[in-house]
N, CA and C of each residue as an Amber inpcrd file, in Angstrom:
protein
   468
 202.1440000 111.0300000 128.8240000 201.1950000 110.0980000 128.1620000
 201.2330000 110.2280000 126.5490000 201.1980000 111.4310000 126.2480000
 201.1720000 111.9200000 124.7400000 202.5420000 111.3220000 124.0710000
 203.6700000 111.4800000 124.8370000 204.9720000 111.1020000 124.5170000
 205.1090000 109.8500000 124.1240000 204.6590000 108.8930000 124.9710000
 204.4450000 107.3930000 124.7590000 203.8200000 107.0310000 123.5590000
 202.5250000 107.7260000 123.4480000 201.8440000 107.3120000 122.4000000
 202.4840000 107.8210000 120.8450000 203.1390000 108.7070000 120.8720000
 203.8770000 109.2020000 119.7160000 205.0090000 108.3340000 119.3700000
 205.5830000 107.9280000 120.6650000 206.8200000 107.0850000 120.4520000
 206.3550000 105.8290000 119.7250000 205.2860000 105.1920000 120.3640000
 204.7080000 104.0370000 119.5790000 204.4450000 104.0080000 118.3640000
 203.7770000 105.2090000 117.6860000 203.5480000 105.4070000 116.4070000
 204.6250000 105.5460000 115.6560000 205.8010000 106.3520000 116.0550000
 207.0360000 106.4680000 115.4130000 207.5370000 105.0940000 115.0770000
 207.7920000 104.3430000 116.2590000 208.3700000 103.1340000 116.2150000
 207.8080000 102.0080000 115.2430000 206.6250000 102.0040000 115.1570000
 205.8730000 101.0490000 114.2600000 206.8290000 100.5910000 113.0180000
 206.8810000 101.8040000 112.1760000 207.7230000 101.3990000 110.9300000
 209.0470000 100.8670000 111.1770000 209.8010000 101.0640000 112.3080000
 211.0590000 100.6650000 112.3880000 211.1900000  99.2180000 112.9580000
 210.0380000  98.6670000 113.3910000 210.2750000  97.2850000 113.9140000
 210.5840000  96.1200000 112.8420000 210.2340000  96.4650000 111.6140000
 210.5640000  95.4550000 110.5940000 212.0040000  95.1220000 110.6170000
 212.8870000  95.9420000 110.7340000 214.4260000  95.7940000 110.8140000
 214.5470000  94.7050000 111.9850000 213.9270000  94.7120000 113.0680000
 214.2640000  93.7550000 114.0880000 213.9940000  92.1040000 113.7660000
 213.1770000  92.0310000 112.8230000 212.9230000  90.7650000 112.4160000
 213.8760000  89.9480000 111.3460000 214.8420000  90.5220000 111.0250000
 215.8010000  89.8780000 110.1040000 216.2700000  88.5300000 110.7960000
 216.3970000  88.4400000 112.0290000 216.8240000  87.3140000 112.6190000
 215.9290000  85.9830000 112.4820000 214.6790000  86.4260000 112.2010000
 213.7340000  85.2430000 112.2200000 213.7590000  84.6010000 110.6870000
 214.0550000  85.3420000 109.7130000 213.9130000  84.6110000 108.3680000
 214.8100000  83.4010000 108.3100000 214.3910000  82.5020000 107.5590000
 215.1310000  81.3500000 107.2100000 215.3910000  80.2410000 108.3810000
 214.8290000  80.7780000 109.5220000 215.0500000  79.6720000 110.6830000
 214.4840000  78.4950000 110.6660000 214.8870000  77.3680000 110.7650000
 214.2860000  76.0460000 110.6120000 212.7940000  75.9310000 110.7030000
 212.1370000  76.2680000 109.5860000 210.7700000  76.1490000 109.4490000
 210.5240000  74.8640000 108.9360000 209.2870000  74.4410000 109.5570000
 208.8410000  72.9440000 109.2550000 207.9660000  72.9970000 108.1500000
 208.3450000  71.9560000 107.2060000 207.3820000  72.0670000 106.0430000
 206.1500000  70.8920000 106.2530000 205.3240000  70.9850000 105.4300000
 204.0480000  69.8390000 105.8000000 203.2070000  70.5510000 106.8480000
 202.0630000  69.8620000 106.8410000 201.0240000  70.2220000 107.8940000
 200.5670000  71.6560000 107.4640000 199.7620000  72.2260000 108.4290000
 199.1310000  73.5610000 108.3260000 198.1240000  73.4960000 107.1930000
 197.6300000  74.7580000 106.9420000 196.5400000  74.9150000 106.2180000
 197.2680000  75.0210000 104.6430000 196.6550000  74.3130000 103.7210000
 196.9810000  74.3260000 102.5010000 195.8270000  74.8030000 101.4670000
 196.1250000  75.6340000 100.5140000 195.0040000  76.2690000  99.7700000
 194.7460000  75.1250000  98.7180000 193.5350000  75.1350000  98.1780000
 193.1460000  74.0550000  97.1020000 194.0250000  74.1410000  95.9140000
 194.4110000  75.5310000  95.4200000 195.3100000  75.6760000  94.2640000
 196.7150000  75.1350000  94.2850000 196.9970000  74.2160000  95.3190000
 198.4090000  73.6980000  95.4740000 199.4800000  74.5870000  95.9290000
 199.1180000  75.9550000  96.4060000 200.0460000  76.7700000  96.9010000
 200.5600000  76.2090000  98.1550000 201.8150000  76.7560000  98.5530000
 202.3050000  76.3070000  99.9500000 201.5220000  76.7530000 101.1320000
 201.5010000  76.0190000 102.1000000 200.8200000  76.2360000 103.3280000
 201.1270000  77.6250000 103.9330000 200.0370000  78.3270000 104.5530000
 200.3050000  79.5890000 105.0210000 200.7320000  79.2870000 106.3510000
 202.0880000  79.9210000 106.7070000 202.5870000  79.5780000 108.1590000
 202.2180000  80.8280000 109.0170000 201.9560000  80.4890000 110.1000000
 201.6080000  81.4760000 111.1660000 203.1660000  81.7940000 111.8470000
 203.7080000  82.8360000 111.4920000 205.1010000  83.0610000 111.9650000
 205.1310000  83.3810000 113.3640000 204.1510000  84.0580000 114.0340000
 204.2420000  84.1730000 115.4450000 204.1700000  82.8940000 116.1760000
 203.2730000  81.9740000 115.8500000 203.1510000  80.7430000 116.3690000
 204.5050000  79.9000000 116.3730000 205.0420000  79.9530000 114.9950000
 206.2200000  79.0600000 114.8030000 207.3320000  79.6690000 115.6750000
 207.4670000  80.9670000 115.6730000 208.5150000  81.6500000 116.5240000
 208.3610000  81.2510000 117.9920000 207.2180000  81.4710000 118.5850000
 206.8300000  81.1380000 120.0390000 207.3430000  79.6600000 120.1350000
 206.8470000  78.8260000 119.3630000 207.1260000  77.3530000 119.4960000
 208.6770000  77.1030000 119.6490000 209.2710000  77.5510000 118.5400000
 210.8590000  77.4400000 118.5930000 211.4250000  78.0890000 119.7300000
 211.0950000  79.2330000 120.3480000 211.6130000  80.0010000 121.3550000
 211.4300000  79.1470000 122.8760000 210.0470000  78.4960000 122.8440000
 209.7770000  77.7500000 123.8690000 210.6560000  76.4700000 123.8790000
 210.8280000  75.9220000 122.8720000 211.6840000  74.6720000 122.7640000
 213.2920000  74.9970000 123.1970000 213.6750000  76.1340000 122.6110000
 214.9420000  76.4630000 122.8570000 215.1610000  76.7650000 124.3480000
 214.2410000  77.3990000 125.0260000 214.3360000  77.8210000 126.3410000
 214.3250000  76.7080000 127.4520000 213.7300000  75.5220000 126.9450000
 213.6340000  74.4070000 127.8760000 213.3580000  74.8610000 129.2620000
 212.0610000  75.1810000 129.4310000 211.5640000  75.8310000 130.6440000
 211.2330000  74.7130000 131.5160000 211.5130000  74.9140000 132.7920000
 211.0290000  74.0490000 133.8310000 209.5660000  74.0870000 134.3040000
 208.9620000  73.3800000 134.9800000 207.5670000  73.4990000 135.3750000
 207.1330000  74.6790000 136.0800000 208.3280000  75.1290000 137.0650000
 207.8640000  76.3900000 137.6240000 208.1720000  77.5740000 136.7510000
 208.6820000  77.5180000 135.7460000 208.9290000  78.8080000 134.7900000
 207.6310000  78.8220000 133.8390000 206.9840000  77.6250000 133.5530000
 205.9310000  77.5950000 132.4440000 204.7310000  78.5460000 132.8510000
 204.3640000  78.8490000 134.0290000 203.3540000  79.7950000 134.1050000
 203.5040000  81.2340000 133.6930000 204.9440000  81.6870000 133.9560000
 205.2440000  82.9590000 133.5440000 205.3490000  82.9660000 131.9970000
 205.6640000  81.8640000 131.1090000 205.6190000  81.6990000 129.8470000
 204.2630000  81.8390000 129.4030000 203.4960000  81.1670000 130.0010000
 202.1180000  81.1140000 129.4620000 201.3260000  82.5090000 129.4810000
 201.6800000  83.2720000 130.6520000 201.0360000  84.5350000 130.7580000
 201.6450000  85.6080000 129.7240000 202.8150000  85.3950000 129.3580000
 203.5960000  86.1460000 128.3060000 202.9150000  85.8690000 126.8530000
 202.8170000  84.5840000 126.6210000 202.3630000  84.1690000 125.4260000
 200.8480000  84.4830000 125.1630000 199.9830000  84.4290000 126.2280000
 198.6060000  84.6950000 126.1130000 198.4400000  86.2420000 125.8310000
 199.2590000  87.1500000 126.5070000 198.9590000  88.4950000 126.2080000
 199.5030000  88.7450000 124.6980000 200.5410000  88.2150000 124.3680000
 201.2580000  88.2860000 123.0290000 200.0680000  87.9320000 122.0450000
 199.4880000  86.8630000 122.2070000 198.5160000  86.2490000 121.1250000
 197.2620000  87.2560000 121.1880000 196.6820000  87.6560000 122.3620000
 195.7310000  88.7060000 122.4500000 196.0070000  89.9570000 121.6510000
 197.0140000  90.4960000 121.7880000 197.5350000  91.5780000 120.9480000
 197.5100000  91.3280000 119.5170000 197.9170000  90.1330000 119.1350000
 197.9810000  89.7570000 117.6850000 196.5230000  89.6330000 117.1870000
 195.7110000  89.0160000 117.9490000 194.2600000  88.9860000 117.5430000
 193.7240000  90.2160000 117.2970000 193.9500000  91.2540000 118.4230000
 193.4200000  92.3750000 118.2410000 193.7020000  93.3930000 117.1620000
 195.0100000  93.3610000 116.8490000 195.5700000  94.0180000 115.5510000
 194.9120000  93.2570000 114.2790000 194.7580000  92.1700000 114.3370000
 193.9800000  91.4780000 113.2790000 192.5500000  91.8390000 112.9950000
 191.9370000  91.7280000 113.9910000 190.5670000  92.2580000 114.1270000
 190.4320000  93.5390000 113.5980000 191.1520000  94.5840000 113.9700000
 190.9490000  95.9290000 113.5960000 191.5350000  95.8730000 112.1680000
 192.4540000  95.3050000 111.7410000 192.7410000  95.3900000 110.0310000
 191.7570000  94.9250000 109.4780000 190.9110000  93.9150000 109.9880000
 189.8590000  93.2940000 108.9360000 188.4310000  94.2470000 108.9580000
 188.3430000  94.8610000 110.0190000 187.1480000  95.6830000 110.2620000
 187.1390000  96.7200000 109.1660000 186.0020000  97.1280000 108.7170000
 185.6560000  98.3480000 108.0340000 184.8410000  99.3500000 108.4770000
 185.3960000 100.1730000 109.2680000 184.2900000 101.1520000 109.9850000
 183.7110000 102.0970000 108.8820000 182.4740000 102.5430000 109.0940000
 181.7890000 103.3450000 108.4580000 182.4000000 104.5610000 108.0190000
 182.1290000 105.3650000 107.1800000 182.6830000 106.5370000 106.6360000
 182.6580000 107.5090000 108.0230000 183.7110000 107.8960000 108.2140000
 183.8340000 108.6910000 109.4800000 184.3770000 110.0460000 109.1760000
 184.0880000 111.0930000 109.7910000 184.5890000 112.5690000 109.4570000
 185.9380000 112.4950000 110.0830000 186.6170000 113.5150000 109.5620000
 188.1620000 113.6920000 110.2560000 188.3620000 113.3590000 111.4350000
 187.6330000 114.2470000 112.3060000 187.6130000 114.3060000 113.6730000
 187.4710000 112.7980000 114.1410000 186.4620000 112.0690000 113.9730000
 186.3440000 110.7430000 114.3520000 187.4670000 109.8060000 113.9250000
 187.8040000 110.0780000 112.6190000 189.0570000 109.0870000 112.3230000
 190.3020000 109.3260000 113.1980000 190.6020000 110.6890000 113.6130000
 191.6890000 110.9230000 114.1740000 191.3550000 110.3310000 115.7800000
 190.2100000 110.6780000 116.3860000 189.9080000 109.7690000 117.5510000
 190.0510000 108.2430000 117.5800000 189.5980000 107.8430000 116.3860000
 189.6440000 106.2720000 116.2870000 191.2280000 105.8320000 116.4440000
 192.0870000 106.5250000 115.6140000 193.4430000 106.0840000 115.4460000
 193.9560000 106.5750000 116.8540000 193.6890000 107.3070000 117.5570000
 194.3630000 107.5880000 118.8810000 193.9820000 106.4590000 119.8340000
 192.5030000 106.3250000 119.9500000 192.0960000 105.1180000 120.8050000
 192.7880000 103.8660000 120.4330000 193.0800000 103.7520000 119.2040000
 193.7000000 102.3540000 118.6180000 195.2020000 102.3620000 119.3670000
 195.8990000 103.5070000 119.0750000 197.0960000 103.4570000 119.7270000
 197.1550000 103.4660000 121.2440000 196.2790000 104.0210000 121.8530000
 196.1040000 103.8900000 123.3450000 196.0550000 102.4230000 123.8210000
 194.9540000 101.7320000 123.1720000 194.8480000 100.4550000 123.4280000
 195.9240000  99.5880000 123.0420000 196.7230000  99.7820000 122.1940000
 197.9530000  98.9950000 121.8410000 199.0060000  99.3090000 122.8310000
 199.1980000 100.5060000 123.2220000 200.0050000 100.9040000 124.2280000
 199.6800000 100.0940000 125.5430000 198.4670000 100.1620000 125.9630000
 198.1880000  99.3500000 127.1480000 198.5710000  98.0090000 126.9610000
 198.3830000  97.3400000 125.9720000 198.5700000  95.7880000 125.5710000
 199.9960000  95.6820000 125.8260000 200.8090000  96.6140000 125.0810000
 202.1400000  96.3630000 124.9300000 202.8200000  96.4930000 126.4060000
 202.3350000  97.4620000 127.5290000 202.8540000  97.6090000 128.6750000
 202.5350000  96.1980000 129.4010000 201.2680000  95.5470000 129.3380000
 201.0800000  94.3960000 129.7920000 201.9290000  93.0920000 129.3270000
 202.1190000  93.2240000 128.1750000 203.1940000  92.2810000 127.5860000
 204.5290000  92.6150000 128.0240000 205.0250000  93.7000000 128.1260000
 206.2380000  94.0860000 128.5820000 206.4020000  93.5300000 130.1820000
 205.4400000  93.7840000 130.7710000 205.5440000  93.2850000 132.3630000
 205.6170000  91.8450000 132.3780000 204.8260000  91.1790000 131.8050000
 204.8930000  89.7460000 131.6880000 206.3320000  89.3010000 131.1690000
 206.9180000  90.0340000 130.1680000 208.1740000  89.5150000 129.6710000
 209.3020000  89.7870000 130.9140000 209.0910000  90.7600000 131.4150000
 209.9490000  90.8980000 132.4960000 210.0060000  89.9600000 133.5860000
 208.6460000  89.6110000 133.8460000 208.4340000  88.4920000 134.8730000
 209.0950000  87.2480000 134.6160000 208.8660000  86.9930000 133.2230000
 209.4650000  85.5420000 132.6400000 211.0610000  85.6700000 132.7380000
 211.3530000  86.7270000 132.2880000 212.9970000  87.0060000 132.1470000
 213.5570000  86.8800000 133.3520000 212.9370000  87.3270000 134.5600000
 213.5020000  87.2750000 135.7660000 213.5640000  85.9230000 136.2830000
 212.6500000  85.0920000 135.8580000 212.4890000  83.7610000 136.3480000
 213.5970000  82.6820000 135.5690000 214.4150000  83.1770000 134.6350000
 215.1670000  82.3050000 133.6860000 216.4550000  82.1850000 134.4150000
 217.0900000  81.0470000 134.0930000 218.4650000  80.9150000 134.4800000
 219.2570000  81.9420000 133.6210000 220.5460000  82.1230000 134.1830000
 221.5330000  82.9070000 133.3890000 221.7690000  82.4180000 131.9370000
 221.7940000  81.0190000 131.7040000 222.0330000  80.4920000 130.3780000
 220.6110000  80.6970000 129.5540000 219.5170000  80.6970000 130.0510000
 218.1450000  80.8520000 129.3660000 218.1230000  82.3900000 129.2540000
 218.5350000  83.3450000 129.8050000 218.5880000  84.6080000 129.6760000
 219.3250000  85.1490000 128.5350000 220.6460000  84.3820000 128.3060000
 221.3620000  84.7030000 127.1570000 220.5500000  84.3880000 125.9710000
 219.8820000  83.2370000 125.9510000 219.1290000  82.9350000 124.6750000
 218.0440000  83.6840000 124.5190000 217.3230000  84.3040000 125.5520000
 216.2090000  85.0720000 125.4480000 216.5640000  86.4820000 125.1700000
 217.6460000  87.1020000 125.3930000 217.9470000  88.4610000 125.1440000
 217.5310000  88.8800000 123.8850000 217.8690000  88.4510000 122.6840000
 217.6240000  89.1270000 121.5400000 216.0310000  88.6250000 120.9020000
 215.6040000  87.7570000 121.6780000 214.3890000  87.3040000 121.0570000
 213.0380000  87.5760000 121.8770000 213.0460000  87.7980000 123.0870000
 211.8470000  88.2070000 123.9220000 211.2430000  89.4380000 123.5170000
 212.0870000  90.6050000 123.3630000 211.5980000  91.9050000 123.0250000
 211.2540000  92.0320000 121.6290000 212.0450000  91.1120000 120.7010000
 211.4830000  91.1500000 119.2280000 210.1130000  90.5030000 118.8760000
 209.7900000  89.5650000 119.8450000 208.3350000  89.0190000 119.6130000
 207.4080000  89.6250000 120.0990000 207.6540000  90.8580000 120.8450000
 206.5810000  91.6570000 121.3440000 206.1850000  92.3440000 120.0530000
 207.1380000  92.9250000 119.1380000 206.7600000  93.6490000 118.0600000
 206.3090000  93.0770000 116.8940000 206.2400000  91.5500000 116.8580000
 205.7820000  90.8760000 115.5400000 204.3580000  91.2350000 115.3200000
 203.3880000  91.1850000 116.2230000 201.9300000  91.4860000 115.7410000
 201.7260000  92.9630000 115.3180000 202.5990000  93.8760000 115.6780000
 202.4480000  95.0850000 115.1800000 203.0280000  95.3300000 113.6840000
 203.9230000  94.6310000 113.3430000 204.5740000  94.4310000 112.0440000
 203.7980000  93.8440000 110.9720000 202.5700000  93.2600000 111.3290000
 201.8750000  92.7450000 110.3630000 201.9090000  91.2690000 110.0480000
 202.5730000  90.5470000 111.0690000 202.6630000  88.9910000 111.0130000
 201.2460000  88.5450000 111.2470000 200.8920000  87.2960000 110.6790000
 199.3330000  86.8720000 110.9420000 199.0620000  86.5510000 112.4210000
 197.9800000  86.6860000 112.7530000 197.4700000  86.4310000 114.0880000
 197.4660000  84.8540000 114.3440000 197.5760000  84.5820000 115.6740000
 197.3310000  83.0570000 115.8920000 195.9940000  82.6410000 115.5000000
 195.7510000  81.3940000 115.0290000 194.6560000  80.7860000 114.7280000
 193.5190000  80.7100000 115.8680000 192.2350000  80.2570000 115.3340000
 191.3040000  80.2770000 116.4060000 191.6960000  79.1290000 117.4830000
 191.2530000  79.5950000 118.7290000 191.6480000  78.5300000 119.7690000
 192.9770000  78.6440000 120.2910000 193.7130000  79.3750000 119.8060000
 195.1480000  79.5220000 120.4790000 195.1380000  80.6430000 121.4620000
């Protein structure tokens, strides 16, 4: 158990390299939230990537439930990571800080295991052609919430 937790903590800084494939891929302009100062709208990278991936897979009706299960677990992790990053815990002693970090890592590990199980079920239900398309992307999507991408908006 401890080995998996440490592996997860060690792997977090490394996941950023896995996202090079997402940069510059057909991003849609317009729409979204635009700040009053005229800055470009903020794009939810996870949702854009999920939408594009879903379109590319061209899932059948029978495959959709597995997709929805995978996506909901991924969104839940993203919301959890965002909520944790926004929260400002009261001043804690060293031991309490360590316990909080370990608890957080344990919760994320559990969420990642659930996402991995959903991803495996989804992958098993794909055609060989869809599996080729999913191979580099399915696992990389799992790491996006941990790499600091914005969480899904409310109601997603």
